C-alpha positions in Angstrom: -28.7 2.9 1.6 -26.0 3.1 0.2 -23.0 0.8 2.4 -19.1 2.5 2.1 -16.6 0.1 -0.5 -13.3 -0.5 2.0 -11.3 1.4 0.2 -10.1 4.6 0.2 -7.1 5.7 -1.8 -5.3 8.1 -2.0 -5.5 9.4 -5.1 -5.5 5.7 -6.1 -1.8 5.9 -5.5 -1.8 2.7 -3.6 0.9 0.9 -5.3 4.4 -1.2 -3.5 6.8 -2.7 -4.8 8.4 -2.0 -7.9 5.7 0.1 -9.3 6.9 2.8 -7.7 11.1 2.3 -7.2 12.1 4.6 -9.8 10.4 8.0 -8.4 10.2 6.3 -4.5 13.8 6.3 -2.2 14.5 2.8 -0.9 14.4 3.7 2.4 10.2 5.0 2.1 9.4 1.9 0.1 7.3 -0.5 2.3 8.8 -3.7 3.7 6.0 -6.0 2.5 5.2 -6.9 -0.7 2.6 -5.5 -2.3 0.0 -5.5 -5.8 -1.0 -3.3 -7.1 -3.8 -1.9 -6.1 -5.7 -0.1 -9.4 -5.0 3.1 -12.0 -6.8 6.4 -12.2 -6.7 8.0 -15.1 -8.2 10.3 -17.5 -12.1 10.2 -17.9 -12.1 10.1 -15.1 -11.8 6.4 -14.8 -10.4 4.2 -12.3 -9.3 0.4 -13.4 -8.4 -3.0 -11.3 -5.9 -5.4 -11.8 -8.9 -7.3 -12.1 -10.5 -6.1 -15.5 -13.1 -4.4 -13.7 -13.7 -0.5 -14.2 -15.5 2.4 -13.6 -15.9 6.1 -15.4 -17.5 8.8 -13.2 -19.4 11.9 -14.2 -19.2 14.9 -12.1 -22.9 15.6 -10.0 -21.7 18.0 -8.0 -18.1 19.8 -6.5 -16.9 21.9 -4.3 -14.5 24.2 -3.1 -11.6 22.9 -1.4 -11.0 23.8 2.2 -7.4 24.5 1.4 -6.4 27.1 -0.8 -4.8 25.9 -4.1 -6.8 22.4 -3.8 -8.5 21.1 -6.4 -12.6 21.0 -5.8 -13.9 17.9 -3.6 -16.5 16.0 -5.9 -19.3 13.9 -6.2 -19.6 11.5 -8.9 -22.2 8.9 -10.5 -20.2 6.0 -12.0 -20.5 3.8 -14.8 -18.9 0.4 -14.2 -17.9 -2.5 -16.5 -16.4 -6.3 -15.4 -17.0 -8.0 -12.7 -14.7 -7.6 -10.7 -13.9 -5.4 -7.4 -15.4 -2.2 -9.4 -18.5 -3.6 -10.3 -21.2 -2.5 -9.2 -19.9 1.4 -8.5 -22.4 3.8 -7.9 -20.1 6.9 -6.7 -17.1 8.0 -5.9 -16.1 11.0 -3.8 -13.2 13.1 -3.7 -12.1 15.0 -0.4 -8.8 15.4 1.5 -7.6 17.6 -2.1 -4.1 19.1 -1.6 -2.7 20.8 -4.4 -3.7 20.0 -8.0 -4.6 24.0 -9.2 -3.0 24.2 -12.4 -1.2 27.2 -13.1 -2.4 31.2 -14.0 -1.2 32.6 -17.3 -0.3 32.2 -21.2 1.6 28.9 -21.6 5.2 29.7 -22.3 5.4 26.9 -25.2 2.4 25.9 -27.1 1.5 23.2 -27.3 3.1 21.5 -24.8 2.0 19.2 -21.3 2.4 20.2 -17.6 1.2 17.9 -15.0 -0.4 19.4 -11.9 0.2 17.1 -8.7 -1.9 16.6 -6.3 -3.8 14.3 -3.3 -7.0 12.8 -2.7 -9.0 10.5 -0.8 -11.3 8.6 -3.7 -14.0 7.6 -1.8 -15.9 4.4 -3.2 -20.3 3.6 -2.8 -22.2 0.6 -3.8 
């Protein structure tokens, strides 16, 4: 049986301290000092500060219950490194909000548009 890892990330954006100070109003910063938990980027890839990394491959998807939200996913993973993400076998993306890209033609060819979303990522070993 799979064991559920001890961390669930909301869009893997659990940062604290100065890493987010540029975009978050000071009154919303948490009072305790914190550490970067990890990064999530294209691949999809998750990378921890200890050097461990996983890359996901979609196994299944399901439409999100919320309109305008990206689908929920089950991903298998390939891990590297010997840290906190080592041995992770699966990731679920659930509780998504937002993330659906704009429709229609691009206003200017070659421009990049980012679409914000939130999600809970659950890691299984």
